[in-house]
C-alpha positions as CSV (number, residue, x, y, z in Angstrom):
1,M,35.5,69.3,30.3
2,I,33.2,72.3,29.4
3,L,30.7,73.1,26.7
4,I,30.4,76.7,25.4
5,L,27.4,78.1,23.7
6,A,26.2,81.5,22.7
7,R,24.7,83.5,25.6
8,D,21.4,83.9,23.9
9,V,21.1,80.2,22.9
10,A,17.6,78.9,22.6
11,P,16.3,77.2,25.7
12,T,15.3,74.1,23.7
13,L,18.8,73.7,22.4
14,L,20.3,74.1,25.9
15,E,18.0,71.5,27.3
16,A,18.8,69.1,24.5
17,V,22.6,69.6,25.0
18,V,22.3,69.0,28.8
19,R,20.0,66.0,28.2
20,D,22.6,64.5,25.7
21,A,25.5,65.0,28.1
22,E,23.6,63.5,31.1
23,R,22.5,60.5,29.0
24,L,26.2,59.9,28.4
25,G,27.0,59.9,32.1
26,W,28.0,63.5,32.7
27,R,26.8,65.8,35.5
28,C,26.1,69.3,34.2
29,E,26.4,72.7,35.8
30,V,25.2,75.7,33.7
31,S,26.5,79.2,34.1
32,R,25.6,82.2,31.9
33,G,28.3,84.9,31.4
34,E,28.2,88.3,29.7
35,E,29.2,86.9,26.3
36,Q,28.7,83.1,26.5
37,L,27.0,80.3,28.3
38,V,29.2,77.6,29.8
39,I,28.2,74.1,30.8
40,G,30.7,72.5,33.2
41,L,30.8,68.7,33.0
42,S,32.0,66.4,35.8
43,G,31.9,62.7,36.3
44,S,33.2,59.7,34.3
45,G,31.1,59.9,31.2
46,D,32.1,58.7,27.8
47,L,34.3,61.4,26.3
48,D,34.5,60.0,22.8
49,A,30.7,59.6,22.7
50,L,30.3,63.2,24.0
51,E,32.5,64.6,21.2
52,R,30.6,62.6,18.6
53,A,27.3,63.8,19.9
54,M,28.4,67.5,20.0
55,R,30.0,67.3,16.6
56,E,26.4,67.2,15.2
57,R,25.7,70.5,17.0
58,P,27.8,73.3,15.5
59,E,26.4,75.7,18.1
60,V,28.4,73.9,20.8
61,D,32.2,74.3,21.4
62,V,33.8,71.5,23.4
63,L,36.8,72.3,25.5
64,S,39.0,70.0,27.6
65,I,40.3,71.3,30.9
66,L,43.6,69.6,31.8
67,D,44.5,68.9,35.4
68,P,48.1,69.7,36.5
69,G,49.4,66.2,35.9
70,E,48.0,66.0,32.4
71,L,49.3,69.5,31.6
72,K,52.8,68.5,32.8
73,G,52.7,65.4,30.6
74,L,51.5,67.3,27.6
75,R,54.4,69.9,28.0
76,Q,57.0,67.1,28.3
77,R,55.7,65.5,25.2
78,R,55.8,68.8,23.3
79,R,59.5,69.4,24.3
80,M,60.4,65.8,23.3
81,L,58.7,66.2,19.9
82,A,60.3,69.6,19.3
83,G,63.7,68.2,20.0
84,L,63.1,65.2,17.7
85,A,61.9,67.5,14.9
86,G,65.0,69.7,15.2
87,G,67.3,66.7,15.2
88,L,65.9,65.0,12.2
89,G,66.5,68.0,9.9
90,A,65.1,68.5,6.5
91,L,67.0,65.6,4.9
92,A,66.0,63.0,7.4
93,A,62.4,64.1,7.3
94,A,62.3,63.9,3.5
95,G,63.8,60.4,3.7
96,A,61.4,59.2,6.3
97,G,58.4,60.6,4.5
98,I,54.9,60.3,5.7
99,P,55.4,58.1,8.8
100,V,57.6,60.8,10.4
101,I,55.0,63.5,9.6
102,G,52.2,61.4,11.1
103,F,54.2,60.8,14.3
104,L,54.8,64.5,14.8
105,L,51.1,65.4,14.4
106,P,49.6,66.3,17.8
107,P,47.1,63.9,19.4
108,K,43.5,64.8,19.0
109,E,43.0,65.4,22.7
110,A,45.8,68.1,22.6
111,L,44.1,70.2,20.0
112,E,42.1,72.2,22.5
113,D,45.3,73.2,24.3
114,R,46.5,74.7,21.0
115,G,43.4,76.8,20.8
116,L,42.0,75.0,17.7
117,V,38.3,74.4,16.9
118,P,37.6,71.4,14.7
119,A,36.0,72.4,11.4
120,G,35.6,69.0,9.8
121,S,37.5,67.2,7.1
122,L,38.9,68.8,3.9
123,E,36.2,67.0,1.9
124,S,33.3,68.3,4.1
125,I,33.4,71.7,2.5
126,R,33.1,71.8,-1.2
127,E,34.6,74.6,-3.4
128,H,32.7,77.9,-3.1
129,E,30.7,76.6,-0.2
130,A,30.8,77.5,3.5
131,K,30.3,75.8,6.8
132,K,29.2,77.5,10.0
133,L,30.6,76.7,13.4
134,I,30.8,78.3,16.9
135,V,34.1,79.7,18.2
136,L,33.9,80.8,21.8
137,G,30.2,81.2,21.6
138,R,30.2,83.3,18.4
139,P,29.1,82.0,14.9
140,V,32.0,81.8,12.3
141,L,31.8,80.9,8.6
142,V,34.5,78.8,7.1
143,V,34.6,79.4,3.3
144,R,36.4,77.3,0.7
145,T,37.3,79.1,-2.5
146,D,39.3,77.7,-5.4
147,G,41.3,74.6,-4.6
148,D,42.3,74.3,-1.0
149,R,42.0,77.9,0.0
150,F,40.0,78.4,3.2
151,F,38.9,81.5,5.0
152,A,37.3,81.8,8.4
153,L,35.3,85.0,9.2
154,S,32.9,86.2,11.9
155,A,29.3,85.5,10.8
156,V,28.0,88.5,12.8
157,C,27.3,91.6,10.8
158,T,29.3,94.6,12.0
159,H,26.3,96.9,11.2
160,M,24.0,95.2,13.8
161,D,25.2,92.2,15.8
162,I,21.8,90.6,15.9
163,C,22.1,89.9,12.2
164,H,24.0,86.8,11.2
165,L,25.6,86.6,7.7
166,E,25.0,84.0,5.1
167,W,27.3,82.7,2.4
168,S,26.3,83.4,-1.2
169,A,28.0,81.0,-3.5
170,E,26.7,82.9,-6.5
171,R,28.0,86.2,-5.4
172,R,31.1,84.8,-3.6
173,E,30.3,87.1,-0.7
174,L,29.0,87.0,2.9
175,V,25.6,88.6,2.8
176,C,23.6,90.1,5.6
177,P,19.9,89.2,5.2
178,C,18.8,92.2,7.4
179,H,20.0,95.2,5.5
180,G,21.8,93.9,2.4
181,G,25.4,94.5,3.6
182,A,28.1,92.2,2.1
183,F,31.7,91.3,2.7
184,D,34.4,89.5,0.7
185,V,36.3,86.5,1.9
186,Y,38.9,88.7,3.4
187,G,36.4,90.4,5.6
188,N,36.3,93.7,3.6
189,V,33.0,95.6,3.2
190,V,31.7,95.2,-0.3
191,H,28.3,96.8,0.1
192,G,27.0,99.0,2.9
193,P,25.5,99.9,5.3
194,P,28.2,98.2,7.4
195,S,31.5,100.2,7.5
196,I,33.6,98.0,9.7
197,P,35.3,94.9,8.3
198,L,34.7,91.4,9.7
199,A,37.0,89.7,12.3
200,T,38.9,86.9,10.6
201,Y,40.5,83.7,12.0
202,A,43.4,81.6,10.9
203,V,42.5,78.2,9.3
204,E,45.0,75.4,9.9
205,R,45.1,72.0,8.2
206,I,46.4,69.0,10.0
207,G,46.4,65.9,7.9
208,S,43.0,65.8,6.1
209,D,41.3,67.8,8.9
210,L,40.6,71.5,9.2
211,F,40.8,73.6,12.3
212,V,40.1,77.3,13.1
213,R,42.3,79.1,15.6
214,R,40.2,80.7,18.4
215,E,42.2,84.0,18.4
216,V,41.1,86.7,15.9
217,S,43.8,87.2,13.3
218,G,46.0,90.2,14.1
219,A,44.6,90.5,17.6
């Protein structure tokens, strides 16, 4: 298990995260890379309690590292579910309804292996509002527009990466507080000085929960 934070994370936040993890029974080893800070966890701490604690800290990205035995079991389960889904067919799936769909949903502990970052429940982001989370140590804004349309965009201004964007519900734009630049929900530049569009991420919905894929769309 590892925790990922921005490389320039505030020392007070880093200390608080380490303190929380150690309080839950984990041993922490901190290493600072070129783009992010990684806290390696070892021991037999309470994993569920750790995930609950870090869920309250959007600056922290929690990743599970699978050992070879766990990875083999996960792959076998995936192959089994893929074969089951293909055999059922559209007619059988429609007849079985929601129970079949629920059975085919991946377990929560396997989401990290799919490269997904939890973004909360569908109800946690109201229409024309946004939620900030950290994806691989970088801030990302998840924006909900009309209905159930969601967009995930880098919250780092492409004019100066020290400036973090804010969502303006009134303007329906991502606005830079440093120099007044603005972007639409597709990442396009609406107002200068930035000239480069924002990186965007795919948003996936599993049941009533939202997830952001770690890879940049189109990368």
